[in-house]
C-alpha positions as CSV (number, residue, x, y, z in Angstrom):
1,X,-117.2,112.7,-25.9
2,X,-116.4,113.8,-29.5
3,X,-114.6,110.4,-30.0
4,X,-117.8,108.7,-28.9
5,X,-120.0,110.7,-31.1
6,X,-117.7,110.4,-34.1
7,X,-117.4,106.7,-33.5
8,X,-121.1,106.2,-33.5
9,X,-121.7,108.2,-36.6
10,X,-118.8,106.4,-38.5
11,X,-119.5,103.0,-36.8
12,X,-115.9,102.9,-35.7
13,X,-115.6,100.5,-32.8
14,X,-112.2,101.7,-31.7
15,X,-113.4,105.3,-31.5
16,X,-116.5,104.3,-29.6
17,X,-114.3,102.3,-27.2
18,X,-112.0,105.3,-26.7
19,X,-115.0,107.6,-26.1
20,X,-116.5,105.1,-23.5
21,X,-113.1,105.0,-21.7
22,X,-112.9,108.8,-21.7
23,X,-116.5,109.1,-20.3
24,X,-115.7,106.4,-17.6
25,X,-112.5,108.4,-16.7
26,X,-114.6,111.6,-16.5
27,X,-117.2,109.9,-14.2
28,X,-114.4,108.6,-11.9
29,X,-112.9,112.1,-11.7
30,X,-116.3,113.5,-10.8
31,X,-116.8,110.8,-8.2
32,X,-113.4,111.6,-6.6
33,X,-114.2,115.2,-6.6
34,X,-117.6,114.6,-5.0
35,X,-115.8,112.5,-2.3
36,X,-113.3,115.3,-1.7
37,X,-116.0,117.8,-1.3
38,X,-117.8,115.5,1.2
39,X,-114.6,115.2,3.2
40,X,-114.0,118.9,3.2
41,X,-117.6,119.4,4.3
42,X,-117.1,117.1,7.2
43,X,-114.0,119.1,8.3
44,X,-115.9,122.3,8.2
45,X,-118.7,120.8,10.3
46,X,-116.2,119.6,12.8
47,X,-114.5,123.0,12.9
48,X,-118.0,124.7,13.2
49,X,-118.7,122.4,16.2
50,X,-115.4,123.4,17.9
51,X,-116.1,127.0,17.4
52,X,-119.6,126.7,18.8
53,X,-118.2,124.9,21.9
54,X,-115.6,127.6,22.3
55,X,-118.1,130.4,22.1
56,X,-120.3,128.6,24.6
57,X,-117.3,128.3,27.1
58,X,-116.4,131.9,26.6
59,X,-119.9,133.1,27.2
60,X,-120.0,130.9,30.4
61,X,-116.8,132.5,31.6
62,X,-117.9,136.0,30.8
63,X,-121.2,135.3,32.6
64,X,-119.5,134.0,35.7
65,X,-117.2,137.0,35.7
66,X,-120.0,139.5,35.2
67,X,-122.2,137.9,37.8
68,X,-119.3,137.7,40.5
69,X,-120.3,138.6,44.0
70,X,-117.3,140.7,45.0
71,X,-118.1,140.6,48.7
72,X,-118.3,136.8,48.7
73,X,-115.2,136.4,46.6
74,X,-113.2,138.7,48.8
75,X,-114.4,136.8,51.9
76,X,-113.4,133.5,50.4
77,X,-110.1,134.8,49.3
78,X,-109.4,136.1,52.8
79,X,-110.3,132.7,54.3
80,X,-108.0,131.0,51.9
81,X,-105.1,133.4,52.7
82,X,-105.7,132.8,56.4
83,X,-105.5,129.0,55.9
84,X,-102.4,129.5,53.8
85,X,-100.7,131.6,56.4
86,X,-101.6,129.1,59.2
87,X,-100.2,126.2,57.1
88,X,-97.0,128.1,56.4
89,X,-96.6,129.0,60.0
90,X,-97.1,125.4,61.1
91,X,-94.6,124.2,58.6
92,X,-91.9,126.6,59.6
93,X,-92.3,125.6,63.2
94,X,-92.1,121.9,62.3
95,X,-89.1,122.6,60.1
96,X,-87.1,124.1,63.1
97,X,-87.6,120.9,65.2
98,X,-84.9,118.4,65.4
99,X,-84.6,114.9,66.8
100,X,-83.1,116.4,70.1
101,X,-86.3,118.5,70.6
102,X,-88.4,115.2,70.4
103,X,-86.1,113.6,73.0
104,X,-86.4,116.3,75.6
């Protein structure tokens, strides 16, 4: 900026040109810095959104655990275990069969 001011006072065209070039470079630098800040702000906004979604999921999970009906959960688990045992028993009986058992 000093080159521009000195060039204006002394009517030196080359100094004025140099001052204008330096001011243009300064403006370009500020524009790039502004763009970088905007990009960084977008990243922060995206991360904030991810954190908010994670918090919501965690609160939902905690709520479902806290509101669990233990009697219903135990009953459902027992039903599933009974079904699993029946399926395992059927499979073991089927696995023991051979082609000769089918021909009898």
